[in-house]
mmCIF entry with sequence, helices, sheets and N, C-alpha, C, O atoms, coordinates in Angstrom:
data_MODEL
# 
_entry.id   MODEL 
# 
_entity.id                         1 
_entity.type                       polymer 
_entity.pdbx_number_of_molecules   1 
# 
_entity_poly.entity_id                      1 
_entity_poly.type                           'polypeptide(L)' 
_entity_poly.nstd_linkage                   no 
_entity_poly.nstd_monomer                   no 
_entity_poly.pdbx_seq_one_letter_code       
;(UNK)(UNK)(UNK)(UNK)(UNK)(UNK)(UNK)(UNK)(UNK)(UNK)(UNK)(UNK)(UNK)(UNK)(UNK)(UNK)
(UNK)(UNK)(UNK)(UNK)(UNK)(UNK)(UNK)(UNK)(UNK)(UNK)(UNK)(UNK)(UNK)(UNK)(UNK)(UNK)
(UNK)(UNK)(UNK)(UNK)(UNK)(UNK)(UNK)(UNK)(UNK)(UNK)(UNK)(UNK)(UNK)(UNK)(UNK)(UNK)
(UNK)(UNK)(UNK)(UNK)(UNK)(UNK)(UNK)
;
_entity_poly.pdbx_seq_one_letter_code_can   XXXXXXXXXXXXXXXXXXXXXXXXXXXXXXXXXXXXXXXXXXXXXXXXXXXXXXX 
_entity_poly.pdbx_strand_id                 A 
# 
loop_
_entity_poly_seq.entity_id 
_entity_poly_seq.num 
_entity_poly_seq.mon_id 
_entity_poly_seq.hetero 
1 1  UNK n 
1 2  UNK n 
1 3  UNK n 
1 4  UNK n 
1 5  UNK n 
1 6  UNK n 
1 7  UNK n 
1 8  UNK n 
1 9  UNK n 
1 10 UNK n 
1 11 UNK n 
1 12 UNK n 
1 13 UNK n 
1 14 UNK n 
1 15 UNK n 
1 16 UNK n 
1 17 UNK n 
1 18 UNK n 
1 19 UNK n 
1 20 UNK n 
1 21 UNK n 
1 22 UNK n 
1 23 UNK n 
1 24 UNK n 
1 25 UNK n 
1 26 UNK n 
1 27 UNK n 
1 28 UNK n 
1 29 UNK n 
1 30 UNK n 
1 31 UNK n 
1 32 UNK n 
1 33 UNK n 
1 34 UNK n 
1 35 UNK n 
1 36 UNK n 
1 37 UNK n 
1 38 UNK n 
1 39 UNK n 
1 40 UNK n 
1 41 UNK n 
1 42 UNK n 
1 43 UNK n 
1 44 UNK n 
1 45 UNK n 
1 46 UNK n 
1 47 UNK n 
1 48 UNK n 
1 49 UNK n 
1 50 UNK n 
1 51 UNK n 
1 52 UNK n 
1 53 UNK n 
1 54 UNK n 
1 55 UNK n 
# 
_struct_asym.id          A 
_struct_asym.entity_id   1 
# 
loop_
_struct_conf.conf_type_id 
_struct_conf.id 
_struct_conf.pdbx_PDB_helix_id 
_struct_conf.beg_label_comp_id 
_struct_conf.beg_label_asym_id 
_struct_conf.beg_label_seq_id 
_struct_conf.pdbx_beg_PDB_ins_code 
_struct_conf.end_label_comp_id 
_struct_conf.end_label_asym_id 
_struct_conf.end_label_seq_id 
_struct_conf.pdbx_end_PDB_ins_code 
_struct_conf.beg_auth_comp_id 
_struct_conf.beg_auth_asym_id 
_struct_conf.beg_auth_seq_id 
_struct_conf.end_auth_comp_id 
_struct_conf.end_auth_asym_id 
_struct_conf.end_auth_seq_id 
_struct_conf.pdbx_PDB_helix_class 
_struct_conf.details 
_struct_conf.pdbx_PDB_helix_length 
HELX_P HELX_P1 AA1 UNK A 8  ? UNK A 10 ? UNK A 8  UNK A 10 5 ? 3  
HELX_P HELX_P2 AA2 UNK A 12 ? UNK A 21 ? UNK A 12 UNK A 21 1 ? 10 
HELX_P HELX_P3 AA3 UNK A 32 ? UNK A 54 ? UNK A 32 UNK A 54 1 ? 23 
# 
_struct_conf_type.id          HELX_P 
_struct_conf_type.criteria    ? 
_struct_conf_type.reference   ? 
# 
loop_
_atom_site.group_PDB 
_atom_site.id 
_atom_site.type_symbol 
_atom_site.label_atom_id 
_atom_site.label_alt_id 
_atom_site.label_comp_id 
_atom_site.label_asym_id 
_atom_site.label_entity_id 
_atom_site.label_seq_id 
_atom_site.pdbx_PDB_ins_code 
_atom_site.Cartn_x 
_atom_site.Cartn_y 
_atom_site.Cartn_z 
_atom_site.occupancy 
_atom_site.B_iso_or_equiv 
_atom_site.pdbx_formal_charge 
_atom_site.auth_seq_id 
_atom_site.auth_comp_id 
_atom_site.auth_asym_id 
_atom_site.auth_atom_id 
_atom_site.pdbx_PDB_model_num 
ATOM 1   N N  . UNK A 1 1  ? 24.226  195.251 87.812  1.00 0.00 ? 1  UNK A N  1 
ATOM 2   C CA . UNK A 1 1  ? 22.947  194.772 87.494  1.00 0.00 ? 1  UNK A CA 1 
ATOM 3   C C  . UNK A 1 1  ? 21.890  195.138 88.550  1.00 0.00 ? 1  UNK A C  1 
ATOM 4   O O  . UNK A 1 1  ? 21.151  194.274 89.024  1.00 0.00 ? 1  UNK A O  1 
ATOM 5   N N  . UNK A 1 2  ? 21.832  196.352 88.889  1.00 0.00 ? 2  UNK A N  1 
ATOM 6   C CA . UNK A 1 2  ? 20.867  196.820 89.882  1.00 0.00 ? 2  UNK A CA 1 
ATOM 7   C C  . UNK A 1 2  ? 19.583  197.152 89.215  1.00 0.00 ? 2  UNK A C  1 
ATOM 8   O O  . UNK A 1 2  ? 19.587  197.703 88.114  1.00 0.00 ? 2  UNK A O  1 
ATOM 9   N N  . UNK A 1 3  ? 18.585  196.869 89.777  1.00 0.00 ? 3  UNK A N  1 
ATOM 10  C CA . UNK A 1 3  ? 17.178  197.166 89.346  1.00 0.00 ? 3  UNK A CA 1 
ATOM 11  C C  . UNK A 1 3  ? 16.758  198.501 89.959  1.00 0.00 ? 3  UNK A C  1 
ATOM 12  O O  . UNK A 1 3  ? 17.066  198.791 91.115  1.00 0.00 ? 3  UNK A O  1 
ATOM 13  N N  . UNK A 1 4  ? 16.021  199.340 89.134  1.00 0.00 ? 4  UNK A N  1 
ATOM 14  C CA . UNK A 1 4  ? 15.498  200.534 89.684  1.00 0.00 ? 4  UNK A CA 1 
ATOM 15  C C  . UNK A 1 4  ? 14.260  200.234 90.409  1.00 0.00 ? 4  UNK A C  1 
ATOM 16  O O  . UNK A 1 4  ? 13.307  199.707 89.836  1.00 0.00 ? 4  UNK A O  1 
ATOM 17  N N  . UNK A 1 5  ? 14.236  200.611 91.879  1.00 0.00 ? 5  UNK A N  1 
ATOM 18  C CA . UNK A 1 5  ? 13.136  200.273 92.745  1.00 0.00 ? 5  UNK A CA 1 
ATOM 19  C C  . UNK A 1 5  ? 11.914  201.149 92.257  1.00 0.00 ? 5  UNK A C  1 
ATOM 20  O O  . UNK A 1 5  ? 12.050  202.253 91.730  1.00 0.00 ? 5  UNK A O  1 
ATOM 21  N N  . UNK A 1 6  ? 10.765  200.559 92.484  1.00 0.00 ? 6  UNK A N  1 
ATOM 22  C CA . UNK A 1 6  ? 9.513   201.294 92.222  1.00 0.00 ? 6  UNK A CA 1 
ATOM 23  C C  . UNK A 1 6  ? 9.219   202.230 93.299  1.00 0.00 ? 6  UNK A C  1 
ATOM 24  O O  . UNK A 1 6  ? 8.700   201.863 94.353  1.00 0.00 ? 6  UNK A O  1 
ATOM 25  N N  . UNK A 1 7  ? 9.566   203.518 93.030  1.00 0.00 ? 7  UNK A N  1 
ATOM 26  C CA . UNK A 1 7  ? 9.505   204.532 94.110  1.00 0.00 ? 7  UNK A CA 1 
ATOM 27  C C  . UNK A 1 7  ? 8.237   205.305 93.934  1.00 0.00 ? 7  UNK A C  1 
ATOM 28  O O  . UNK A 1 7  ? 8.166   206.066 92.969  1.00 0.00 ? 7  UNK A O  1 
ATOM 29  N N  . UNK A 1 8  ? 7.129   205.183 94.840  1.00 0.00 ? 8  UNK A N  1 
ATOM 30  C CA . UNK A 1 8  ? 5.852   205.823 94.611  1.00 0.00 ? 8  UNK A CA 1 
ATOM 31  C C  . UNK A 1 8  ? 6.166   207.349 94.819  1.00 0.00 ? 8  UNK A C  1 
ATOM 32  O O  . UNK A 1 8  ? 5.300   208.132 94.430  1.00 0.00 ? 8  UNK A O  1 
ATOM 33  N N  . UNK A 1 9  ? 7.130   207.780 95.300  1.00 0.00 ? 9  UNK A N  1 
ATOM 34  C CA . UNK A 1 9  ? 7.412   209.289 95.583  1.00 0.00 ? 9  UNK A CA 1 
ATOM 35  C C  . UNK A 1 9  ? 7.965   209.888 94.296  1.00 0.00 ? 9  UNK A C  1 
ATOM 36  O O  . UNK A 1 9  ? 8.311   211.070 94.289  1.00 0.00 ? 9  UNK A O  1 
ATOM 37  N N  . UNK A 1 10 ? 8.066   209.112 93.182  1.00 0.00 ? 10 UNK A N  1 
ATOM 38  C CA . UNK A 1 10 ? 8.639   209.552 92.043  1.00 0.00 ? 10 UNK A CA 1 
ATOM 39  C C  . UNK A 1 10 ? 8.001   210.744 91.433  1.00 0.00 ? 10 UNK A C  1 
ATOM 40  O O  . UNK A 1 10 ? 8.695   211.565 90.832  1.00 0.00 ? 10 UNK A O  1 
ATOM 41  N N  . UNK A 1 11 ? 6.596   210.899 91.565  1.00 0.00 ? 11 UNK A N  1 
ATOM 42  C CA . UNK A 1 11 ? 5.907   212.056 91.065  1.00 0.00 ? 11 UNK A CA 1 
ATOM 43  C C  . UNK A 1 11 ? 4.653   212.117 92.009  1.00 0.00 ? 11 UNK A C  1 
ATOM 44  O O  . UNK A 1 11 ? 4.284   211.172 92.708  1.00 0.00 ? 11 UNK A O  1 
ATOM 45  N N  . UNK A 1 12 ? 4.083   213.266 91.948  1.00 0.00 ? 12 UNK A N  1 
ATOM 46  C CA . UNK A 1 12 ? 2.888   213.570 92.875  1.00 0.00 ? 12 UNK A CA 1 
ATOM 47  C C  . UNK A 1 12 ? 1.778   212.586 92.587  1.00 0.00 ? 12 UNK A C  1 
ATOM 48  O O  . UNK A 1 12 ? 1.232   211.965 93.499  1.00 0.00 ? 12 UNK A O  1 
ATOM 49  N N  . UNK A 1 13 ? 1.435   212.440 91.270  1.00 0.00 ? 13 UNK A N  1 
ATOM 50  C CA . UNK A 1 13 ? 0.444   211.572 90.935  1.00 0.00 ? 13 UNK A CA 1 
ATOM 51  C C  . UNK A 1 13 ? 0.704   210.151 91.219  1.00 0.00 ? 13 UNK A C  1 
ATOM 52  O O  . UNK A 1 13 ? -0.271  209.456 91.500  1.00 0.00 ? 13 UNK A O  1 
ATOM 53  N N  . UNK A 1 14 ? 1.774   209.662 91.192  1.00 0.00 ? 14 UNK A N  1 
ATOM 54  C CA . UNK A 1 14 ? 2.180   208.342 91.612  1.00 0.00 ? 14 UNK A CA 1 
ATOM 55  C C  . UNK A 1 14 ? 1.937   208.182 93.137  1.00 0.00 ? 14 UNK A C  1 
ATOM 56  O O  . UNK A 1 14 ? 1.312   207.232 93.608  1.00 0.00 ? 14 UNK A O  1 
ATOM 57  N N  . UNK A 1 15 ? 2.478   209.183 93.868  1.00 0.00 ? 15 UNK A N  1 
ATOM 58  C CA . UNK A 1 15 ? 2.499   209.083 95.299  1.00 0.00 ? 15 UNK A CA 1 
ATOM 59  C C  . UNK A 1 15 ? 1.062   209.138 95.767  1.00 0.00 ? 15 UNK A C  1 
ATOM 60  O O  . UNK A 1 15 ? 0.703   208.407 96.691  1.00 0.00 ? 15 UNK A O  1 
ATOM 61  N N  . UNK A 1 16 ? 0.192   210.001 95.150  1.00 0.00 ? 16 UNK A N  1 
ATOM 62  C CA . UNK A 1 16 ? -1.217  210.072 95.635  1.00 0.00 ? 16 UNK A CA 1 
ATOM 63  C C  . UNK A 1 16 ? -1.924  208.744 95.442  1.00 0.00 ? 16 UNK A C  1 
ATOM 64  O O  . UNK A 1 16 ? -2.713  208.309 96.281  1.00 0.00 ? 16 UNK A O  1 
ATOM 65  N N  . UNK A 1 17 ? -1.592  208.046 94.203  1.00 0.00 ? 17 UNK A N  1 
ATOM 66  C CA . UNK A 1 17 ? -2.310  206.863 94.009  1.00 0.00 ? 17 UNK A CA 1 
ATOM 67  C C  . UNK A 1 17 ? -1.788  205.763 94.960  1.00 0.00 ? 17 UNK A C  1 
ATOM 68  O O  . UNK A 1 17 ? -2.548  204.891 95.381  1.00 0.00 ? 17 UNK A O  1 
ATOM 69  N N  . UNK A 1 18 ? -0.453  205.817 95.299  1.00 0.00 ? 18 UNK A N  1 
ATOM 70  C CA . UNK A 1 18 ? 0.122   204.867 96.232  1.00 0.00 ? 18 UNK A CA 1 
ATOM 71  C C  . UNK A 1 18 ? -0.513  205.148 97.649  1.00 0.00 ? 18 UNK A C  1 
ATOM 72  O O  . UNK A 1 18 ? -0.865  204.189 98.334  1.00 0.00 ? 18 UNK A O  1 
ATOM 73  N N  . UNK A 1 19 ? -0.653  206.320 98.062  1.00 0.00 ? 19 UNK A N  1 
ATOM 74  C CA . UNK A 1 19 ? -1.153  206.596 99.383  1.00 0.00 ? 19 UNK A CA 1 
ATOM 75  C C  . UNK A 1 19 ? -2.621  206.244 99.556  1.00 0.00 ? 19 UNK A C  1 
ATOM 76  O O  . UNK A 1 19 ? -3.031  205.923 100.671 1.00 0.00 ? 19 UNK A O  1 
ATOM 77  N N  . UNK A 1 20 ? -3.435  206.290 98.501  1.00 0.00 ? 20 UNK A N  1 
ATOM 78  C CA . UNK A 1 20 ? -4.729  205.936 98.586  1.00 0.00 ? 20 UNK A CA 1 
ATOM 79  C C  . UNK A 1 20 ? -4.982  204.409 98.543  1.00 0.00 ? 20 UNK A C  1 
ATOM 80  O O  . UNK A 1 20 ? -6.043  203.952 98.969  1.00 0.00 ? 20 UNK A O  1 
ATOM 81  N N  . UNK A 1 21 ? -4.071  203.667 98.062  1.00 0.00 ? 21 UNK A N  1 
ATOM 82  C CA . UNK A 1 21 ? -4.149  202.289 97.993  1.00 0.00 ? 21 UNK A CA 1 
ATOM 83  C C  . UNK A 1 21 ? -4.260  201.599 99.390  1.00 0.00 ? 21 UNK A C  1 
ATOM 84  O O  . UNK A 1 21 ? -5.037  200.666 99.593  1.00 0.00 ? 21 UNK A O  1 
ATOM 85  N N  . UNK A 1 22 ? -3.437  202.119 100.332 1.00 0.00 ? 22 UNK A N  1 
ATOM 86  C CA . UNK A 1 22 ? -3.538  201.471 101.533 1.00 0.00 ? 22 UNK A CA 1 
ATOM 87  C C  . UNK A 1 22 ? -4.557  201.880 102.633 1.00 0.00 ? 22 UNK A C  1 
ATOM 88  O O  . UNK A 1 22 ? -4.617  201.351 103.743 1.00 0.00 ? 22 UNK A O  1 
ATOM 89  N N  . UNK A 1 23 ? -5.355  202.896 102.182 1.00 0.00 ? 23 UNK A N  1 
ATOM 90  C CA . UNK A 1 23 ? -6.318  203.338 103.086 1.00 0.00 ? 23 UNK A CA 1 
ATOM 91  C C  . UNK A 1 23 ? -7.767  203.070 102.665 1.00 0.00 ? 23 UNK A C  1 
ATOM 92  O O  . UNK A 1 23 ? -8.181  203.415 101.558 1.00 0.00 ? 23 UNK A O  1 
ATOM 93  N N  . UNK A 1 24 ? -8.492  202.475 103.530 1.00 0.00 ? 24 UNK A N  1 
ATOM 94  C CA . UNK A 1 24 ? -9.954  202.142 103.156 1.00 0.00 ? 24 UNK A CA 1 
ATOM 95  C C  . UNK A 1 24 ? -10.779 203.440 103.056 1.00 0.00 ? 24 UNK A C  1 
ATOM 96  O O  . UNK A 1 24 ? -10.443 204.483 103.616 1.00 0.00 ? 24 UNK A O  1 
ATOM 97  N N  . UNK A 1 25 ? -11.858 203.301 102.317 1.00 0.00 ? 25 UNK A N  1 
ATOM 98  C CA . UNK A 1 25 ? -12.771 204.365 102.245 1.00 0.00 ? 25 UNK A CA 1 
ATOM 99  C C  . UNK A 1 25 ? -13.388 204.725 103.549 1.00 0.00 ? 25 UNK A C  1 
ATOM 100 O O  . UNK A 1 25 ? -13.954 203.880 104.242 1.00 0.00 ? 25 UNK A O  1 
ATOM 101 N N  . UNK A 1 26 ? -13.282 205.971 103.883 1.00 0.00 ? 26 UNK A N  1 
ATOM 102 C CA . UNK A 1 26 ? -13.907 206.380 105.208 1.00 0.00 ? 26 UNK A CA 1 
ATOM 103 C C  . UNK A 1 26 ? -15.286 206.849 104.976 1.00 0.00 ? 26 UNK A C  1 
ATOM 104 O O  . UNK A 1 26 ? -15.561 207.716 104.147 1.00 0.00 ? 26 UNK A O  1 
ATOM 105 N N  . UNK A 1 27 ? -16.202 206.214 105.780 1.00 0.00 ? 27 UNK A N  1 
ATOM 106 C CA . UNK A 1 27 ? -17.672 206.499 105.666 1.00 0.00 ? 27 UNK A CA 1 
ATOM 107 C C  . UNK A 1 27 ? -17.914 207.898 106.203 1.00 0.00 ? 27 UNK A C  1 
ATOM 108 O O  . UNK A 1 27 ? -17.137 208.384 107.025 1.00 0.00 ? 27 UNK A O  1 
ATOM 109 N N  . UNK A 1 28 ? -18.898 208.506 105.787 1.00 0.00 ? 28 UNK A N  1 
ATOM 110 C CA . UNK A 1 28 ? -19.308 209.943 106.256 1.00 0.00 ? 28 UNK A CA 1 
ATOM 111 C C  . UNK A 1 28 ? -20.236 209.740 107.352 1.00 0.00 ? 28 UNK A C  1 
ATOM 112 O O  . UNK A 1 28 ? -20.787 210.755 107.779 1.00 0.00 ? 28 UNK A O  1 
ATOM 113 N N  . UNK A 1 29 ? -20.523 208.597 107.907 1.00 0.00 ? 29 UNK A N  1 
ATOM 114 C CA . UNK A 1 29 ? -21.482 208.491 108.984 1.00 0.00 ? 29 UNK A CA 1 
ATOM 115 C C  . UNK A 1 29 ? -20.973 209.014 110.233 1.00 0.00 ? 29 UNK A C  1 
ATOM 116 O O  . UNK A 1 29 ? -19.871 209.562 110.260 1.00 0.00 ? 29 UNK A O  1 
ATOM 117 N N  . UNK A 1 30 ? -21.730 208.881 111.332 1.00 0.00 ? 30 UNK A N  1 
ATOM 118 C CA . UNK A 1 30 ? -21.282 209.388 112.609 1.00 0.00 ? 30 UNK A CA 1 
ATOM 119 C C  . UNK A 1 30 ? -20.141 208.452 113.264 1.00 0.00 ? 30 UNK A C  1 
ATOM 120 O O  . UNK A 1 30 ? -20.032 207.264 112.958 1.00 0.00 ? 30 UNK A O  1 
ATOM 121 N N  . UNK A 1 31 ? -19.409 209.018 114.075 1.00 0.00 ? 31 UNK A N  1 
ATOM 122 C CA . UNK A 1 31 ? -18.188 208.347 114.712 1.00 0.00 ? 31 UNK A CA 1 
ATOM 123 C C  . UNK A 1 31 ? -18.789 207.624 115.858 1.00 0.00 ? 31 UNK A C  1 
ATOM 124 O O  . UNK A 1 31 ? -19.279 208.233 116.809 1.00 0.00 ? 31 UNK A O  1 
ATOM 125 N N  . UNK A 1 32 ? -18.757 206.239 115.773 1.00 0.00 ? 32 UNK A N  1 
ATOM 126 C CA . UNK A 1 32 ? -19.372 205.316 116.793 1.00 0.00 ? 32 UNK A CA 1 
ATOM 127 C C  . UNK A 1 32 ? -18.638 205.564 118.184 1.00 0.00 ? 32 UNK A C  1 
ATOM 128 O O  . UNK A 1 32 ? -19.247 205.533 119.254 1.00 0.00 ? 32 UNK A O  1 
ATOM 129 N N  . UNK A 1 33 ? -17.298 205.808 118.072 1.00 0.00 ? 33 UNK A N  1 
ATOM 130 C CA . UNK A 1 33 ? -16.641 205.880 119.415 1.00 0.00 ? 33 UNK A CA 1 
ATOM 131 C C  . UNK A 1 33 ? -17.090 207.208 120.157 1.00 0.00 ? 33 UNK A C  1 
ATOM 132 O O  . UNK A 1 33 ? -17.198 207.240 121.383 1.00 0.00 ? 33 UNK A O  1 
ATOM 133 N N  . UNK A 1 34 ? -17.334 208.249 119.382 1.00 0.00 ? 34 UNK A N  1 
ATOM 134 C CA . UNK A 1 34 ? -17.793 209.467 120.005 1.00 0.00 ? 34 UNK A CA 1 
ATOM 135 C C  . UNK A 1 34 ? -19.102 209.357 120.605 1.00 0.00 ? 34 UNK A C  1 
ATOM 136 O O  . UNK A 1 34 ? -19.339 209.905 121.682 1.00 0.00 ? 34 UNK A O  1 
ATOM 137 N N  . UNK A 1 35 ? -20.048 208.619 119.920 1.00 0.00 ? 35 UNK A N  1 
ATOM 138 C CA . UNK A 1 35 ? -21.419 208.381 120.367 1.00 0.00 ? 35 UNK A CA 1 
ATOM 139 C C  . UNK A 1 35 ? -21.399 207.506 121.608 1.00 0.00 ? 35 UNK A C  1 
ATOM 140 O O  . UNK A 1 35 ? -22.155 207.789 122.537 1.00 0.00 ? 35 UNK A O  1 
ATOM 141 N N  . UNK A 1 36 ? -20.620 206.506 121.681 1.00 0.00 ? 36 UNK A N  1 
ATOM 142 C CA . UNK A 1 36 ? -20.501 205.653 122.844 1.00 0.00 ? 36 UNK A CA 1 
ATOM 143 C C  . UNK A 1 36 ? -19.950 206.395 124.048 1.00 0.00 ? 36 UNK A C  1 
ATOM 144 O O  . UNK A 1 36 ? -20.411 206.194 125.171 1.00 0.00 ? 36 UNK A O  1 
ATOM 145 N N  . UNK A 1 37 ? -18.995 207.226 123.823 1.00 0.00 ? 37 UNK A N  1 
ATOM 146 C CA . UNK A 1 37 ? -18.313 208.062 124.838 1.00 0.00 ? 37 UNK A CA 1 
ATOM 147 C C  . UNK A 1 37 ? -19.397 208.990 125.471 1.00 0.00 ? 37 UNK A C  1 
ATOM 148 O O  . UNK A 1 37 ? -19.522 209.156 126.685 1.00 0.00 ? 37 UNK A O  1 
ATOM 149 N N  . UNK A 1 38 ? -20.123 209.545 124.560 1.00 0.00 ? 38 UNK A N  1 
ATOM 150 C CA . UNK A 1 38 ? -21.228 210.567 125.108 1.00 0.00 ? 38 UNK A CA 1 
ATOM 151 C C  . UNK A 1 38 ? -22.264 209.841 125.930 1.00 0.00 ? 38 UNK A C  1 
ATOM 152 O O  . UNK A 1 38 ? -22.604 210.286 127.027 1.00 0.00 ? 38 UNK A O  1 
ATOM 153 N N  . UNK A 1 39 ? -22.798 208.679 125.401 1.00 0.00 ? 39 UNK A N  1 
ATOM 154 C CA . UNK A 1 39 ? -23.619 207.938 126.110 1.00 0.00 ? 39 UNK A CA 1 
ATOM 155 C C  . UNK A 1 39 ? -23.089 207.461 127.578 1.00 0.00 ? 39 UNK A C  1 
ATOM 156 O O  . UNK A 1 39 ? -23.774 207.494 128.600 1.00 0.00 ? 39 UNK A O  1 
ATOM 157 N N  . UNK A 1 40 ? -21.886 207.062 127.499 1.00 0.00 ? 40 UNK A N  1 
ATOM 158 C CA . UNK A 1 40 ? -21.205 206.672 128.737 1.00 0.00 ? 40 UNK A CA 1 
ATOM 159 C C  . UNK A 1 40 ? -21.244 207.796 129.830 1.00 0.00 ? 40 UNK A C  1 
ATOM 160 O O  . UNK A 1 40 ? -21.578 207.572 130.993 1.00 0.00 ? 40 UNK A O  1 
ATOM 161 N N  . UNK A 1 41 ? -20.874 209.021 129.354 1.00 0.00 ? 41 UNK A N  1 
ATOM 162 C CA . UNK A 1 41 ? -20.764 210.197 130.258 1.00 0.00 ? 41 UNK A CA 1 
ATOM 163 C C  . UNK A 1 41 ? -22.134 210.478 130.704 1.00 0.00 ? 41 UNK A C  1 
ATOM 164 O O  . UNK A 1 41 ? -22.301 210.796 131.881 1.00 0.00 ? 41 UNK A O  1 
ATOM 165 N N  . UNK A 1 42 ? -23.201 210.395 129.850 1.00 0.00 ? 42 UNK A N  1 
ATOM 166 C CA . UNK A 1 42 ? -24.561 210.723 130.310 1.00 0.00 ? 42 UNK A CA 1 
ATOM 167 C C  . UNK A 1 42 ? -25.003 209.692 131.422 1.00 0.00 ? 42 UNK A C  1 
ATOM 168 O O  . UNK A 1 42 ? -25.636 210.089 132.400 1.00 0.00 ? 42 UNK A O  1 
ATOM 169 N N  . UNK A 1 43 ? -24.684 208.449 131.271 1.00 0.00 ? 43 UNK A N  1 
ATOM 170 C CA . UNK A 1 43 ? -24.970 207.438 132.172 1.00 0.00 ? 43 UNK A CA 1 
ATOM 171 C C  . UNK A 1 43 ? -24.402 207.729 133.547 1.00 0.00 ? 43 UNK A C  1 
ATOM 172 O O  . UNK A 1 43 ? -25.090 207.728 134.567 1.00 0.00 ? 43 UNK A O  1 
ATOM 173 N N  . UNK A 1 44 ? -23.031 207.990 133.507 1.00 0.00 ? 44 UNK A N  1 
ATOM 174 C CA . UNK A 1 44 ? -22.327 208.176 134.718 1.00 0.00 ? 44 UNK A CA 1 
ATOM 175 C C  . UNK A 1 44 ? -22.804 209.484 135.435 1.00 0.00 ? 44 UNK A C  1 
ATOM 176 O O  . UNK A 1 44 ? -22.795 209.479 136.666 1.00 0.00 ? 44 UNK A O  1 
ATOM 177 N N  . UNK A 1 45 ? -23.212 210.582 134.778 1.00 0.00 ? 45 UNK A N  1 
ATOM 178 C CA . UNK A 1 45 ? -23.724 211.765 135.348 1.00 0.00 ? 45 UNK A CA 1 
ATOM 179 C C  . UNK A 1 45 ? -25.149 211.409 135.903 1.00 0.00 ? 45 UNK A C  1 
ATOM 180 O O  . UNK A 1 45 ? -25.459 211.924 136.978 1.00 0.00 ? 45 UNK A O  1 
ATOM 181 N N  . UNK A 1 46 ? -25.923 210.696 135.365 1.00 0.00 ? 46 UNK A N  1 
ATOM 182 C CA . UNK A 1 46 ? -27.319 210.285 135.752 1.00 0.00 ? 46 UNK A CA 1 
ATOM 183 C C  . UNK A 1 46 ? -27.091 209.410 137.135 1.00 0.00 ? 46 UNK A C  1 
ATOM 184 O O  . UNK A 1 46 ? -27.805 209.592 138.121 1.00 0.00 ? 46 UNK A O  1 
ATOM 185 N N  . UNK A 1 47 ? -26.123 208.532 137.107 1.00 0.00 ? 47 UNK A N  1 
ATOM 186 C CA . UNK A 1 47 ? -25.947 207.684 138.280 1.00 0.00 ? 47 UNK A CA 1 
ATOM 187 C C  . UNK A 1 47 ? -25.504 208.590 139.427 1.00 0.00 ? 47 UNK A C  1 
ATOM 188 O O  . UNK A 1 47 ? -26.019 208.486 140.540 1.00 0.00 ? 47 UNK A O  1 
ATOM 189 N N  . UNK A 1 48 ? -24.608 209.422 139.170 1.00 0.00 ? 48 UNK A N  1 
ATOM 190 C CA . UNK A 1 48 ? -24.136 210.444 140.178 1.00 0.00 ? 48 UNK A CA 1 
ATOM 191 C C  . UNK A 1 48 ? -25.272 211.353 140.771 1.00 0.00 ? 48 UNK A C  1 
ATOM 192 O O  . UNK A 1 48 ? -25.321 211.658 141.963 1.00 0.00 ? 48 UNK A O  1 
ATOM 193 N N  . UNK A 1 49 ? -26.129 211.732 139.876 1.00 0.00 ? 49 UNK A N  1 
ATOM 194 C CA . UNK A 1 49 ? -27.277 212.606 140.247 1.00 0.00 ? 49 UNK A CA 1 
ATOM 195 C C  . UNK A 1 49 ? -28.148 211.937 141.183 1.00 0.00 ? 49 UNK A C  1 
ATOM 196 O O  . UNK A 1 49 ? -28.474 212.494 142.231 1.00 0.00 ? 49 UNK A O  1 
ATOM 197 N N  . UNK A 1 50 ? -28.582 210.677 140.850 1.00 0.00 ? 50 UNK A N  1 
ATOM 198 C CA . UNK A 1 50 ? -29.406 209.825 141.686 1.00 0.00 ? 50 UNK A CA 1 
ATOM 199 C C  . UNK A 1 50 ? -28.758 209.487 142.959 1.00 0.00 ? 50 UNK A C  1 
ATOM 200 O O  . UNK A 1 50 ? -29.444 209.462 143.981 1.00 0.00 ? 50 UNK A O  1 
ATOM 201 N N  . UNK A 1 51 ? -27.415 209.207 143.000 1.00 0.00 ? 51 UNK A N  1 
ATOM 202 C CA . UNK A 1 51 ? -26.768 208.844 144.253 1.00 0.00 ? 51 UNK A CA 1 
ATOM 203 C C  . UNK A 1 51 ? -26.762 210.129 145.188 1.00 0.00 ? 51 UNK A C  1 
ATOM 204 O O  . UNK A 1 51 ? -26.834 210.003 146.410 1.00 0.00 ? 51 UNK A O  1 
ATOM 205 N N  . UNK A 1 52 ? -26.673 211.384 144.564 1.00 0.00 ? 52 UNK A N  1 
ATOM 206 C CA . UNK A 1 52 ? -26.536 212.588 145.304 1.00 0.00 ? 52 UNK A CA 1 
ATOM 207 C C  . UNK A 1 52 ? -27.899 212.931 145.943 1.00 0.00 ? 52 UNK A C  1 
ATOM 208 O O  . UNK A 1 52 ? -27.962 213.430 147.066 1.00 0.00 ? 52 UNK A O  1 
ATOM 209 N N  . UNK A 1 53 ? -28.937 212.664 145.234 1.00 0.00 ? 53 UNK A N  1 
ATOM 210 C CA . UNK A 1 53 ? -30.279 212.857 145.757 1.00 0.00 ? 53 UNK A CA 1 
ATOM 211 C C  . UNK A 1 53 ? -30.710 211.943 146.928 1.00 0.00 ? 53 UNK A C  1 
ATOM 212 O O  . UNK A 1 53 ? -31.575 212.330 147.714 1.00 0.00 ? 53 UNK A O  1 
ATOM 213 N N  . UNK A 1 54 ? -30.107 210.712 147.055 1.00 0.00 ? 54 UNK A N  1 
ATOM 214 C CA . UNK A 1 54 ? -30.389 209.804 147.951 1.00 0.00 ? 54 UNK A CA 1 
ATOM 215 C C  . UNK A 1 54 ? -29.702 210.227 149.276 1.00 0.00 ? 54 UNK A C  1 
ATOM 216 O O  . UNK A 1 54 ? -30.088 209.722 150.330 1.00 0.00 ? 54 UNK A O  1 
ATOM 217 N N  . UNK A 1 55 ? -28.812 211.033 149.260 1.00 0.00 ? 55 UNK A N  1 
ATOM 218 C CA . UNK A 1 55 ? -28.029 211.459 150.465 1.00 0.00 ? 55 UNK A CA 1 
ATOM 219 C C  . UNK A 1 55 ? -28.856 212.363 151.408 1.00 0.00 ? 55 UNK A C  1 
ATOM 220 O O  . UNK A 1 55 ? -28.354 212.797 152.445 1.00 0.00 ? 55 UNK A O  1 
# 
């Protein structure tokens, strides 16, 4: 009396539906991590430039 498991890999359509269920919609906006990283690098370079000029 074994039950057949619900295998999402049974067909391509079923698998695609299964794969999309666990993933939230990705926005097409800018990547905030990248923007924050670029701003941080610019701030560090500006601080180093000011410190170098004071020498």
